[in-house]
N, C-alpha and C positions, 0 to 999 in steps of 0.2 A: 749620200745616195742621191740619185737623180729623182726628179719628180715622177718619171714613168715607173721607176722601181717602187717608190712609195705608193703610187696609185695601185699597182698590181698587188702589193702586200696588203693594202687596205681592202681590196676586193676579196682576196683570199681570206682575210680575217672575217669579213662580212659573211662570206659563204659558210665558213666554219661555225661562226656564232649562230647563224640562222639554223643550221642543221642540228647543232647541239643544243639549241634553245637556251643559250646563255647570253648575258649582256657583254658587249665588247670590253667593258672595264673589268670583267671577271676573268678574262683570259690574258695570259702573258705569252711571250714568245716561247717560254720553256715550260709552261704548265702542261701537264700530260693529259691528253684527251680522255683516256680510259680511267686513270687513277684519280685525277683531279676533277674531271667533269662527267664521269659516269657514262662515257661513250661506249657503245657496243660495236660489234663488227658490222652490223647493218648500217649504222651511222657512218662508219668509216667508208663503206662502199658508196653511200650517198655523197659524202664529201668528194671522193674520187670522181664519181660521175659528174657532179656539178662543176668541178674544176676542168674536166675534159670538155664539157659543153661551153663553159665561159671562155676558156683560152684556146679552144680548137686544137687540142692535143690529145694524144692517147697515152694513158698511164697504165702500165702493166700492173695487174693486181699484186704481183710480187713486191711492188713498192709499198704496199700498205704497211708492211713491217717497219719501214723507215718513217712512216708518216705518223709520228707519235705526239707531235706538238707543232705549233705554228712555224717555228724556226725550221724544222725538218720538212714541213710541207712547202715552205718557200723554196728550199733547196731542191726538192724533187721536181717541182714545177719549173724552176729555173733551169735545171739540168736538161729536162725534156724539151722545153721550149727554146733552149739555146740563148737565154738572155745573159 
């Protein structure tokens, strides 16, 4: 992966960890936000809004169903931003 990709993924992870109030070492790319980290729908919307603001993109709320872990969030943001 390129440095830019790593930096974007780190920023996404930081946003998610901040909103879910968890330590970065407690989340993996495949740990599930709801099941493993007790995230609710309000937190999911907060994540979506923060990602939109940070990366200057618009994410349809229909994408929330896909955004269940870091790996899927990376993919959604990448798809929308065209990276």
